[in-house]
Each structure stands twice: as structure tokens, then as C-alpha cells.
C-alpha positions as CSV (number, residue, x, y, z in Angstrom):
1,M,16.1,4.2,-12.9
2,K,17.2,6.1,-9.8
3,N,14.0,8.1,-9.8
4,A,12.0,4.9,-9.9
5,L,13.9,3.5,-6.9
6,I,13.3,6.7,-5.0
7,F,9.7,6.7,-6.0
8,G,9.3,3.1,-4.9
9,L,10.8,4.0,-1.5
10,S,8.4,6.9,-1.3
11,L,5.4,4.6,-1.9
12,S,6.7,2.3,0.9
13,A,7.1,5.3,3.3
14,L,3.6,6.4,2.6
15,H,2.3,2.9,3.4
16,L,4.1,3.0,6.8
17,L,2.9,6.6,7.5
18,W,-0.7,5.4,6.8
19,L,-0.3,2.6,9.3
20,F,0.8,5.2,11.9
21,L,-2.2,7.4,11.0
22,E,-4.6,4.5,11.5
23,L,-3.0,3.8,14.8
24,G,-3.1,7.4,15.9
25,L,-6.7,7.8,14.9
26,G,-7.5,4.7,17.0
27,W,-8.6,2.5,14.1
28,H,-6.5,-0.3,15.5
29,T,-7.7,0.1,19.1
30,K,-10.6,2.2,20.5
31,N,-12.1,3.1,17.1
32,I,-11.6,-0.3,15.6
33,A,-15.2,-0.3,14.3
34,D,-14.1,2.4,11.9
35,Y,-11.1,0.5,10.5
36,G,-13.0,-1.3,7.7
37,V,-14.5,1.9,6.4
38,Y,-11.7,4.4,6.7
39,T,-8.7,2.2,5.9
40,H,-9.8,2.3,2.2
41,L,-9.2,6.1,2.2
42,S,-5.5,5.2,1.8
43,I,-6.2,5.0,-1.9
44,L,-6.4,8.8,-2.0
45,P,-2.9,9.8,-0.9
46,W,-1.5,6.7,-2.7
47,T,-3.2,7.9,-6.0
48,I,-2.0,11.4,-5.5
49,L,1.6,10.2,-5.0
50,W,1.4,8.0,-8.0
51,V,0.1,10.8,-10.3
52,W,2.7,13.2,-8.9
53,G,5.6,10.6,-9.3
54,V,4.8,9.7,-12.9
55,Y,4.2,13.3,-13.8
56,Q,7.6,14.3,-12.3
57,N,9.2,11.5,-14.3
58,K,7.7,12.8,-17.5
59,K,8.9,16.4,-16.7
60,M,12.4,15.1,-16.1
61,G,12.4,12.9,-19.3
62,K,10.6,15.4,-21.6
63,K,10.5,13.8,-25.1
64,E,11.9,10.6,-23.7
65,A,8.8,10.0,-21.7
66,T,7.4,7.3,-24.0
67,F,4.7,4.9,-22.8
68,A,7.4,2.1,-22.5
69,R,9.7,4.3,-20.3
70,Q,6.8,5.5,-18.1
71,F,5.5,2.0,-17.7
72,Q,9.0,0.7,-16.9
73,F,9.3,3.5,-14.3
74,G,6.1,2.4,-12.7
75,L,7.0,-1.3,-12.7
76,V,10.4,-0.6,-11.1
77,A,8.7,1.5,-8.4
78,T,6.2,-1.2,-7.8
79,A,8.9,-3.8,-7.5
80,V,10.8,-1.7,-5.0
81,S,7.8,-0.8,-2.9
82,T,6.7,-4.4,-2.9
83,A,10.1,-5.6,-1.7
84,V,10.2,-3.0,1.0
85,I,6.6,-3.2,2.3
86,G,6.9,-6.8,3.4
87,P,9.6,-6.1,6.0
88,L,7.9,-2.9,7.0
89,L,4.7,-4.8,7.8
90,W,6.7,-7.3,9.8
91,L,8.4,-4.5,11.7
92,Y,5.1,-2.7,12.4
93,F,3.0,-5.7,13.4
94,T,5.7,-7.4,15.5
95,H,7.4,-4.5,17.2
96,I,5.4,-1.3,16.9
97,H,1.9,-2.6,17.3
98,P,1.9,-6.3,18.1
99,S,-1.6,-6.3,19.5
100,F,-3.2,-5.3,16.2
101,F,-4.3,-8.8,15.2
102,S,-5.6,-9.8,18.7
103,N,-7.6,-6.5,18.7
104,M,-9.0,-7.3,15.2
105,I,-9.8,-10.9,16.3
106,T,-11.6,-9.8,19.4
107,Y,-13.6,-7.2,17.6
108,A,-14.5,-9.6,14.8
109,M,-15.7,-12.2,17.3
110,E,-17.7,-9.6,19.2
111,Q,-19.4,-8.6,16.0
112,G,-20.2,-12.2,15.0
113,H,-18.1,-12.0,11.8
114,F,-16.6,-15.4,12.4
115,S,-18.1,-18.6,13.9
116,S,-14.9,-19.5,15.7
117,V,-11.7,-17.9,17.0
118,Q,-9.7,-20.2,14.8
119,A,-11.4,-18.9,11.7
120,A,-10.8,-15.3,12.8
121,E,-7.1,-16.1,13.6
122,A,-6.8,-17.7,10.1
123,F,-8.0,-14.4,8.6
124,Y,-6.3,-11.9,10.9
125,N,-2.6,-12.8,11.0
126,L,0.7,-11.5,9.7
127,S,1.0,-14.0,6.9
128,S,-2.4,-13.3,5.4
129,T,-1.9,-9.5,5.8
130,V,1.5,-9.6,4.1
131,V,0.1,-11.7,1.2
132,F,-3.0,-9.5,0.8
133,T,-0.9,-6.3,0.9
134,L,1.8,-7.5,-1.5
135,T,-0.7,-8.9,-3.9
136,G,-2.7,-5.6,-3.8
137,N,0.4,-3.6,-4.2
138,V,1.6,-5.5,-7.3
139,S,-1.9,-5.5,-8.9
140,M,-2.5,-1.8,-8.2
141,G,1.1,-0.9,-9.2
142,V,0.8,-2.6,-12.6
143,L,-2.7,-1.0,-13.1
144,Y,-1.4,2.5,-12.1
145,S,1.8,2.0,-14.1
146,A,-0.1,1.2,-17.3
147,S,-2.8,3.8,-17.0
148,L,-0.5,6.7,-15.8
149,A,2.1,5.8,-18.4
150,W,-0.6,6.1,-21.1
151,L,-1.8,9.4,-19.5
152,F,1.6,11.0,-19.1
153,S,3.6,9.6,-22.0
154,S,4.9,12.0,-24.7
155,K,2.7,11.9,-27.8
156,E,4.9,12.2,-30.8
């Protein structure tokens, strides 16, 4: 259980690091046109961390690494990361980079993606970002938990 808690915190830290990488590469500011394409690359380090975490859990548990235990490990890690990511998003978008949403709205309007500023504001805001991120985190966490538990469970 302790390993799953630590792993969940690691997933959350990776999420925050990715946000800083996006900011550093200008995907939230001067290179905002690249945001929609390159932000999806976050799946690569996230997948690598998931595979490594579940594999390490198997190595530590050896013969006890049943599908159920591996799946439980993934679900606990998903719950922890989901609980932590919400406050991290709030911190990032309100204190570290509060102009993110206004930048996205301006860019979306310039590109003609929305017919009104109100529509863009309804899409690009903290609430919708938190809901989208948490929903994605839970769904991908359950999917990764199941598939990696199957892949890395001890076959007896």
C-alpha cells in the first residue's frame, strides 16, 4: 500500500513537471499554436512511469504479484494521483501561470475556433480543465491498472 501511495504521488509530480515543461517551451505563451499537438506527448512519460511503477511493484512482491494485487496497486495510485492533481492544477493555474486561460481564449478567438468569447471562456477555464483532467486521470488509471496488472502479474 505504501508503494502505491508513493507511486500515486510520483504520477502527480510528473503531471506538474509536464505543466512546467509546457510553460518552459512556450506552449502556454509564444508557441501556443503548438500546445494542441505537443501536449498529447505527455502520454509517453506517463506510460513509461506506469510501466516502471507496476513492474517495480511486481519485483517487490514476487510471487504475491497476482492480478488482483497489481490491479489494486494501480487503483490506489490512481486514487492518490487524482486526489492530488486537482489542488496542483488550482495552484498552477491560479498562482504560477494565471494567464494560461486568457492566452488560450485569445488564441482560440484569433483562430476562429469559437464564435463568441463566452463560448471560449466556457471551454477554457479552471473548472472544465480540472474536470477533464481528473476524468482522464481516472479513466486512464483504471485502463493502465488493468492492462499492466494483467501484463505484470505472476502467472502460477
